[in-house]
C-alpha atoms as a printed R data frame, in Angstrom:
    type eleno elety resid chain resno       x       y       z
1   ATOM     1    CA   MET     A     1 101.962 105.757 112.353
2   ATOM     2    CA   LYS     A     2 105.334 107.425 111.848
3   ATOM     3    CA   PHE     A     3 108.716 106.566 113.357
4   ATOM     4    CA   CYS     A     4 111.697 108.889 113.777
5   ATOM     5    CA   ILE     A     5 114.918 106.848 113.834
6   ATOM     6    CA   LEU     A     6 117.887 108.723 115.288
7   ATOM     7    CA   MET     A     7 120.977 106.777 114.270
8   ATOM     8    CA   GLY     A     8 123.990 107.365 116.499
9   ATOM     9    CA   SER     A     9 126.550 105.125 114.804
10  ATOM    10    CA   PRO     A    10 129.433 106.638 112.813
11  ATOM    11    CA   ARG     A    11 129.586 103.511 110.622
12  ATOM    12    CA   LYS     A    12 127.125 103.180 107.730
13  ATOM    13    CA   LYS     A    13 127.841  99.444 107.459
14  ATOM    14    CA   GLY     A    14 128.543  98.648 111.098
15  ATOM    15    CA   ASN     A    15 126.800  96.356 113.579
16  ATOM    16    CA   THR     A    16 124.080  98.793 114.581
17  ATOM    17    CA   SER     A    17 123.262  99.516 110.953
18  ATOM    18    CA   SER     A    18 123.110  95.788 110.225
19  ATOM    19    CA   LEU     A    19 120.650  95.321 113.079
20  ATOM    20    CA   LEU     A    20 118.607  98.350 112.053
21  ATOM    21    CA   ASN     A    21 118.086  97.248 108.419
22  ATOM    22    CA   PRO     A    22 115.701  94.310 109.084
23  ATOM    23    CA   PHE     A    23 113.936  96.432 111.702
24  ATOM    24    CA   LEU     A    24 113.239  99.147 109.119
25  ATOM    25    CA   ASN     A    25 112.206  96.622 106.478
26  ATOM    26    CA   GLU     A    26 109.693  95.122 108.891
27  ATOM    27    CA   LEU     A    27 108.318  98.541 109.779
28  ATOM    28    CA   SER     A    28 107.745  99.206 106.088
29  ATOM    29    CA   ALA     A    29 106.057  95.815 105.719
30  ATOM    30    CA   CYS     A    30 103.718  96.749 108.579
31  ATOM    31    CA   GLY     A    31 102.799  99.987 106.821
32  ATOM    32    CA   ALA     A    32 104.728 102.420 109.000
33  ATOM    33    CA   GLU     A    33 106.428 105.555 107.735
34  ATOM    34    CA   HIS     A    34 109.845 106.510 109.050
35  ATOM    35    CA   ASP     A    35 112.511 109.196 108.951
36  ATOM    36    CA   LEU     A    36 116.093 107.955 109.346
37  ATOM    37    CA   ILE     A    37 118.528 110.604 110.584
38  ATOM    38    CA   TRP     A    38 122.264 109.841 110.778
39  ATOM    39    CA   LEU     A    39 123.498 112.021 113.609
40  ATOM    40    CA   TYR     A    40 127.166 111.928 112.548
41  ATOM    41    CA   ASP     A    41 126.079 113.624 109.293
42  ATOM    42    CA   LYS     A    42 124.523 116.527 111.197
43  ATOM    43    CA   GLU     A    43 125.905 119.557 112.965
44  ATOM    44    CA   ILE     A    44 124.890 119.160 116.606
45  ATOM    45    CA   GLN     A    45 126.450 121.650 118.991
46  ATOM    46    CA   PRO     A    46 126.637 120.841 122.728
47  ATOM    47    CA   CYS     A    47 124.111 122.419 125.077
48  ATOM    48    CA   ILE     A    48 125.481 125.344 127.104
49  ATOM    49    CA   ALA     A    49 122.417 125.715 129.393
50  ATOM    50    CA   CYS     A    50 121.818 129.300 128.268
51  ATOM    51    CA   ARG     A    51 118.038 128.767 128.644
52  ATOM    52    CA   VAL     A    52 117.174 130.783 125.545
53  ATOM    53    CA   CYS     A    53 114.868 127.877 124.647
54  ATOM    54    CA   GLN     A    54 112.745 128.620 127.713
55  ATOM    55    CA   ALA     A    55 111.660 132.066 126.523
56  ATOM    56    CA   ASP     A    56 108.979 130.775 124.125
57  ATOM    57    CA   TRP     A    57 107.022 127.668 125.127
58  ATOM    58    CA   SER     A    58 105.599 127.162 121.619
59  ATOM    59    CA   LYS     A    59 108.856 126.322 119.804
60  ATOM    60    CA   PHE     A    60 112.274 124.731 120.192
61  ATOM    61    CA   GLY     A    61 113.854 128.157 120.396
62  ATOM    62    CA   CYS     A    62 117.554 127.269 120.677
63  ATOM    63    CA   TRP     A    63 120.301 129.873 120.383
64  ATOM    64    CA   TYR     A    64 122.334 127.646 118.040
65  ATOM    65    CA   LYS     A    65 121.562 127.710 114.310
66  ATOM    66    CA   ASP     A    66 122.653 124.163 113.527
67  ATOM    67    CA   ASP     A    67 120.801 121.015 112.382
68  ATOM    68    CA   VAL     A    68 118.954 120.339 115.633
69  ATOM    69    CA   GLN     A    69 115.910 122.395 114.574
70  ATOM    70    CA   GLU     A    70 115.498 119.984 111.629
71  ATOM    71    CA   ILE     A    71 115.708 117.008 113.989
72  ATOM    72    CA   PHE     A    72 113.276 118.678 116.401
73  ATOM    73    CA   ASP     A    73 110.729 119.069 113.592
74  ATOM    74    CA   ALA     A    74 111.131 115.405 112.557
75  ATOM    75    CA   ILE     A    75 110.554 114.269 116.138
76  ATOM    76    CA   LEU     A    76 107.434 116.401 116.531
77  ATOM    77    CA   SER     A    77 105.964 114.972 113.315
78  ATOM    78    CA   SER     A    78 106.470 111.383 114.536
79  ATOM    79    CA   ASP     A    79 104.624 109.061 116.901
80  ATOM    80    CA   VAL     A    80 107.565 106.856 117.942
81  ATOM    81    CA   ILE     A    81 111.196 107.860 118.508
82  ATOM    82    CA   VAL     A    82 113.860 105.163 118.173
83  ATOM    83    CA   LEU     A    83 117.387 105.812 119.443
84  ATOM    84    CA   ALA     A    84 119.773 103.453 117.636
85  ATOM    85    CA   THR     A    85 123.343 103.482 118.901
86  ATOM    86    CA   PRO     A    86 126.357 101.335 119.630
87  ATOM    87    CA   ILE     A    87 127.331 101.467 123.282
88  ATOM    88    CA   TYR     A    88 130.461 103.519 123.944
89  ATOM    89    CA   SER     A    89 131.665 103.355 127.572
90  ATOM    90    CA   TRP     A    90 128.262 102.089 128.787
91  ATOM    91    CA   TYR     A    91 126.324 104.901 127.111
92  ATOM    92    CA   CYS     A    92 125.417 106.306 123.703
93  ATOM    93    CA   THR     A    93 127.741 107.928 121.165
94  ATOM    94    CA   PRO     A    94 128.747 111.626 121.444
95  ATOM    95    CA   PRO     A    95 126.357 113.188 118.897
96  ATOM    96    CA   MET     A    96 123.393 111.370 120.399
97  ATOM    97    CA   LYS     A    97 124.323 112.528 123.909
98  ATOM    98    CA   ALA     A    98 124.699 116.108 122.645
99  ATOM    99    CA   LEU     A    99 121.304 115.887 120.948
100 ATOM   100    CA   LEU     A   100 119.579 114.479 124.043
101 ATOM   101    CA   ASP     A   101 121.021 117.325 126.129
102 ATOM   102    CA   ARG     A   102 119.656 119.873 123.652
103 ATOM   103    CA   LEU     A   103 116.244 118.199 123.495
104 ATOM   104    CA   VAL     A   104 115.775 117.869 127.244
105 ATOM   105    CA   TYR     A   105 115.867 121.668 127.443
106 ATOM   106    CA   GLY     A   106 114.254 122.605 124.119
107 ATOM   107    CA   MET     A   107 111.396 120.099 124.341
108 ATOM   108    CA   ASN     A   108 110.721 120.483 128.078
109 ATOM   109    CA   LYS     A   109 109.830 124.010 129.130
110 ATOM   110    CA   TYR     A   110 110.489 123.355 132.825
111 ATOM   111    CA   TYR     A   111 113.544 125.455 133.567
112 ATOM   112    CA   GLY     A   112 112.230 128.816 134.704
113 ATOM   113    CA   GLU     A   113 110.163 130.307 137.504
114 ATOM   114    CA   GLU     A   114 106.988 129.227 135.682
115 ATOM   115    CA   LYS     A   115 106.627 125.590 134.648
116 ATOM   116    CA   GLY     A   116 105.689 125.127 131.013
117 ATOM   117    CA   PRO     A   117 104.741 122.109 128.897
118 ATOM   118    CA   SER     A   118 106.608 119.167 127.459
119 ATOM   119    CA   LEU     A   119 106.302 119.628 123.692
120 ATOM   120    CA   TRP     A   120 106.796 115.912 123.006
121 ATOM   121    CA   ALA     A   121 104.688 114.534 125.867
122 ATOM   122    CA   GLY     A   122 103.050 111.201 125.104
123 ATOM   123    CA   LYS     A   123 105.343 110.134 122.286
124 ATOM   124    CA   GLN     A   124 106.802 106.654 122.537
125 ATOM   125    CA   LEU     A   125 110.539 106.043 122.774
126 ATOM   126    CA   ALA     A   126 112.479 102.820 122.139
127 ATOM   127    CA   LEU     A   127 116.134 101.775 121.957
128 ATOM   128    CA   ILE     A   128 118.176  99.667 119.542
129 ATOM   129    CA   THR     A   129 121.716  99.012 120.743
130 ATOM   130    CA   THR     A   130 124.767  96.878 120.103
131 ATOM   131    CA   CYS     A   131 127.480  96.264 122.681
132 ATOM   132    CA   GLY     A   132 130.487  94.095 123.482
133 ATOM   133    CA   TYR     A   133 129.305  92.843 126.856
134 ATOM   134    CA   LYS     A   134 126.124  90.893 127.473
135 ATOM   135    CA   PRO     A   135 123.255  93.407 127.247
136 ATOM   136    CA   GLU     A   136 122.463  93.169 130.953
137 ATOM   137    CA   LYS     A   137 126.016  94.392 131.671
138 ATOM   138    CA   GLY     A   138 126.688  96.446 128.549
139 ATOM   139    CA   ALA     A   139 123.450  98.306 127.780
140 ATOM   140    CA   ASP     A   140 121.778  98.385 131.195
141 ATOM   141    CA   LEU     A   141 123.012 101.829 132.257
142 ATOM   142    CA   TRP     A   142 121.988 103.312 128.916
143 ATOM   143    CA   GLU     A   143 118.504 101.878 129.297
144 ATOM   144    CA   LEU     A   144 118.210 103.103 132.892
145 ATOM   145    CA   GLY     A   145 119.269 106.589 131.860
146 ATOM   146    CA   ILE     A   146 116.698 106.682 129.074
147 ATOM   147    CA   GLN     A   147 113.958 105.392 131.361
148 ATOM   148    CA   ARG     A   148 114.605 108.328 133.693
149 ATOM   149    CA   TYR     A   149 114.917 110.699 130.737
150 ATOM   150    CA   SER     A   150 111.562 109.485 129.409
151 ATOM   151    CA   LYS     A   151 109.816 109.933 132.750
152 ATOM   152    CA   HIS     A   152 111.177 113.451 133.087
153 ATOM   153    CA   SER     A   153 110.124 114.316 129.516
154 ATOM   154    CA   GLN     A   154 106.666 112.692 129.773
155 ATOM   155    CA   LEU     A   155 107.586 110.182 127.052
156 ATOM   156    CA   SER     A   156 106.358 106.589 127.070
157 ATOM   157    CA   TYR     A   157 109.348 104.233 127.181
158 ATOM   158    CA   VAL     A   158 108.427 101.034 125.295
159 ATOM   159    CA   GLY     A   159 111.563  98.869 125.370
160 ATOM   160    CA   MET     A   160 115.005  98.012 124.072
161 ATOM   161    CA   LEU     A   161 116.464  95.611 121.536
162 ATOM   162    CA   SER     A   162 120.102  94.953 122.428
163 ATOM   163    CA   GLU     A   163 122.474  92.534 120.696
164 ATOM   164    CA   ARG     A   164 126.015  91.523 121.594
165 ATOM   165    CA   ASP     A   165 129.079  91.603 119.341
166 ATOM   166    CA   LEU     A   166 131.522  88.823 120.234
167 ATOM   167    CA   GLY     A   167 134.494  90.489 118.572
168 ATOM   168    CA   TYR     A   168 136.244  91.184 115.291
169 ATOM   169    CA   LYS     A   169 136.783  87.500 114.500
170 ATOM   170    CA   HIS     A   170 133.067  86.754 114.669
171 ATOM   171    CA   ILE     A   171 130.289  87.580 112.236
172 ATOM   172    CA   PHE     A   172 127.881  89.859 114.065
173 ATOM   173    CA   MET     A   173 124.671  89.482 112.103
174 ATOM   174    CA   ASP     A   174 122.881  86.139 111.935
175 ATOM   175    CA   LYS     A   175 119.375  84.824 111.408
176 ATOM   176    CA   GLU     A   176 118.470  85.024 115.100
177 ATOM   177    CA   LYS     A   177 119.404  88.705 115.336
178 ATOM   178    CA   GLU     A   178 117.510  89.413 112.133
179 ATOM   179    CA   GLU     A   179 114.381  87.771 113.507
180 ATOM   180    CA   ASN     A   180 114.768  89.619 116.817
181 ATOM   181    CA   ALA     A   181 114.928  92.933 114.944
182 ATOM   182    CA   LYS     A   182 111.804  92.101 112.945
183 ATOM   183    CA   ALA     A   183 109.962  91.002 116.078
184 ATOM   184    CA   PHE     A   184 110.890  94.239 117.847
185 ATOM   185    CA   ALA     A   185 109.548  96.264 114.911
186 ATOM   186    CA   ARG     A   186 106.244  94.406 115.059
187 ATOM   187    CA   ILE     A   187 105.997  94.939 118.806
188 ATOM   188    CA   LEU     A   188 106.542  98.701 118.462
189 ATOM   189    CA   TRP     A   189 104.056  98.859 115.609
190 ATOM   190    CA   ASN     A   190 101.413  96.962 117.570
191 ATOM   191    CA   THR     A   191 102.093  98.892 120.766
192 ATOM   192    CA   GLY     A   192 101.715 102.181 118.921
193 ATOM   193    CA   ARG     A   193  98.422 101.109 117.409
194 ATOM   194    CA   ASN     A   194  97.125  99.827 120.742
195 ATOM   195    CA   GLU     A   195  97.953 103.154 122.402
196 ATOM   196    CA   LYS     A   196  95.234 104.684 120.252
197 ATOM   197    CA   GLU     A   197  92.613 102.206 121.502
198 ATOM   198    CA   PRO     A   198  90.636 102.483 124.766
199 ATOM   199    CA   GLU     A   199  92.624 101.444 127.824
200 ATOM   200    CA   ASN     A   200  90.643  98.248 128.407
201 ATOM   201    CA   GLN     A   201  91.369  97.023 124.872
202 ATOM   202    CA   ARG     A   202  95.137  97.281 125.034
203 ATOM   203    CA   ASP     A   203  97.368  94.250 124.877
204 ATOM   204    CA   ARG     A   204 100.872  95.588 125.195
205 ATOM   205    CA   ALA     A   205 103.696  93.232 124.244
206 ATOM   206    CA   ILE     A   206 107.056  93.324 125.954
207 ATOM   207    CA   PHE     A   207 110.160  92.264 124.020
208 ATOM   208    CA   GLU     A   208 112.578  89.971 125.811
209 ATOM   209    CA   GLU     A   209 115.616  88.295 124.328
């Protein structure tokens, strides 16, 4: 099973990166492959709703010639998509928002007179976030938005790991957060494997802090 990690933090050694590291280590220990893409290192132009992507239902087909085609290919080759981002103003960071806008058109061929397919239908999507408020007040709108995004895109939303930063005078990462990240990785790994089993054999775990 392969994971595509889309990292929306601008800081290579920030809180979100610190939370992501044990998650990735645990995925590797489980036997999962992963691609890690730092979105701030990529050229991601904003969607202009030109609908060029709707002309050919077999490919991404965007008018821009930037790095999004590379990201599109990585997503299509994966089984699970993980959006990792700090929360900025109750939502994700700018490059991740720009990417999601591009993907909702390029992946979903719904925006013409004839309704086409979702090219990423059935893939699983999960969230890893860090925020200043308690997660139920800091990351809740982000999660709600992605739940609706997933339903629209025919993705399977499988949960969120969200951890709070208490401020610059506090150390963010601790043993509890590390164990939470590892547990979340195991849950996504097991959920992905169970999705391939018959429906009556599934035992889907739900992560709760």
